[in-house]
N, C-alpha and C positions, 0 to 999 in steps of 0.2 A: 399207655397203648400207642403213643406216638411212634411211629416207624416200624410198627410190625411188619407191614408189607413194604418192601423195598423195591423201588422202580427205576428202570432206566429207560430214557426216552430218546428214541433214535429216528429222527426225521431230517431230511436236507432243507426244509424250510423253517426258518427262525420263528416265523409267525405261528405255525402248527406247534412247535415246541413250547412257546410261550403260552398259548392257549391251553394245552395240556397241563403245563405247570400250575397255571391258574385254576384248572378244573381241580387238581389233585390237592392243591394247597389248602382246600377247605375240609379236607377229609383227615380226621384225627389218626387213622390207623394207616395211613398211606403215606410215604416219603420218598421224594426224589433223590437218589443217590448219584445220579450221573445223566449226562446228555450228550448225543453225537449226531454229527450233521453228515456223515458218510458211513459206509460199511466197515471200512478199515479201521475207522475209531472206535466203533462198537466192539470189534473183536480184540483190539488194543486195550479198551476199558475193561473187558471181561477178564483179562490176565491180572488185574489189580483188584477189582470189584466183584462181588458175587450177589446180584440183585436176585430177588425173588421173581419179578416178572419183567420182561422187556417188551415195551410198546415198540414195535418194528414196522417202519414204513416198508411197503413192498419195492418201491422204486427209489432207490439212493444211487449217488455215484460211486465210483471205484469199484465197490462190491454191493451189488443189489440185495434187497430183503431175502430173496430166495437162497442166495449164496450164504448169507450170514445166518439164516435158519438152520441150514444143513450144518453149519460150523457149530453152532450152538448145541443142536441135537446130538452131534457126534461126539461132543466133548462134555456135555453136562447131563445128568440125569435128573436134576432138580430145577434148573431155571425154566419158568415157563414163558412161552412167547405169544404175544397177541399181534397179529398183523394188522397195520393200519393200511386201509386200502380204500379204493374207489369202486362203485357198484359194476362199472364195465370192465374191469381188470379181470375178466373171467380165467384166462389161461394162468395168471399168477395164482389166482385163488385155488384153482384145481392142484397146482404144482405144490402150493403150500398143504393142502389137505393131504396130500400123498406123502409129503415128508413128516407131517405130524405135528403142526402148530397147534398151539392149545387155544387160540381164540381169534376170532375174525371181526373187526370193527370197522365200520365206514369213518372216514375222517371226519364227516360233518356229522357223525352221531351226536346225540345230545350228552351231555357231561354225565348224566345219571347213568346212560348206558356204558359209556366208557369205565366208570367207577365200578358199576356192576360187574362188567367183564373181568376187571382186575380181581375183585374179590373171588369171583367164582373160580378163575383158573388157580388162583393162590390156594383154593381149598381143594384142587385136583379134578375140578370139573372141566369140561370143554365149554367153550362160549361161541355162538355165531349170531351175528346181528340178523334180526328178523327180516330186513330187506335182502339180505344176502341168501337167506333161505329161499326167497321169492326167485331170485336170480338162478339158484341151482335147480329149481322146480322147471323154470323155463328151459333150461339146458338139458334136463334129462326127460321130460314129459313126452317128448316126441318118439322116444323109444319104446319099441313095441316088444314086450317081453311077458312070459308067463309068470305066474305068482310064484315066489319061492316057497318051496315046501316048509322052509323054517317057519313061516307064518303060523302053519297049522300046530306048532309046538306052544304057541302063545295063548294065554288065557284072555278073556274078553277085556279084563281090567288092564292087562299088559299091552293089549293093542290100544286101548284108549290112552294109556300112558305115552306109548310110541308116536301116536297122532299128535299128542301135545308137544313132545319133544321135536318132532319134524315142523312144528310151526315155530320153533325158536323160543319156547316158554322154559324158564328155569324150574328146577324142582319146586321152588317156593310158589310160583305162579301156578304150576300144575296142581299142587297141593291145595291151594285155594279154590281152584275151580272145580276138583272133584271131592273137595271136603275131607282131604286126608292129610295127615302130617308129612312135613317135608322129608322126615327120615322115611316114612313109609314109602313115599315117591321114589327115594333114593335106592331103597331095596327093590322095588319093582324095576326101576332101571337097570340094576345090577343084573337082575335074573334074566331080563329081556335080551340084554347085550350078550349074554352067554349063550342064550338060545338062537340068537341069529348070527353069532359068530363076528361081532363087531368089538371094537375096542373102546369107543367114546361116543359122544353125542353127535359128533358131525358125521361120523361113518354110519350112525343109526339113521340119521336124517336123509342120507344118500340112499339107504337101504329102503326106507320109508316111502321116499318119492319114486324110486325105481319100481316099487312094487304097489304103487297106487294103494296106499294103505287104506285111505277112507273108502275107496270104492271097494276093496276087500272087505273091510269092516261090515259095510253096508249088506254086501252079498252073504256073508257068513250068518249074519244075525237078522237078516230080513224078515225071517219067520216069527221072531220072538215077539 
């Protein structure tokens, strides 16, 4: 099973790269296939190797993380990209969301968080660090808007799943809290994404925050 998930690490700080390599070295199913200290080297490496996941620093010299993310997304349909960021780097995070990064992890996240993010995006899911969900909430909460009519299409259970997604929980964690299988949660997520017209968990999280999903839930089901 060793090397099932091939990872490229891109960060201009050697100490960060070494820390990530150390974390990943304990995982039997993940293998480091390359590392880079600037954006140009990432793009050059990707001409010779094809990793499954790129851990990509948002702020690198020569070409920054956003430029590299654009290049990867324009040239590959299979490579997943997890942005390595800091909590106050709001503009970069919003730009990465717009381009379509697959994951967003804080540089000082626990090792288990980073490994979990790698495995989730490898499986085709999106991942966003729970602390970054809080940041998005602070950015969006001041906006005054009516609830989207798409919310009325959702069942009670779908809304409950959307609330959990908006808190940064994985399908497995949601299943444990709602006493449902991970596969069942994935089915609920797929259906609700279609109903609210979003492509992934990050877009769903933004939708949920913009529409004050918990407040909507309480109003809709307050008489039960």
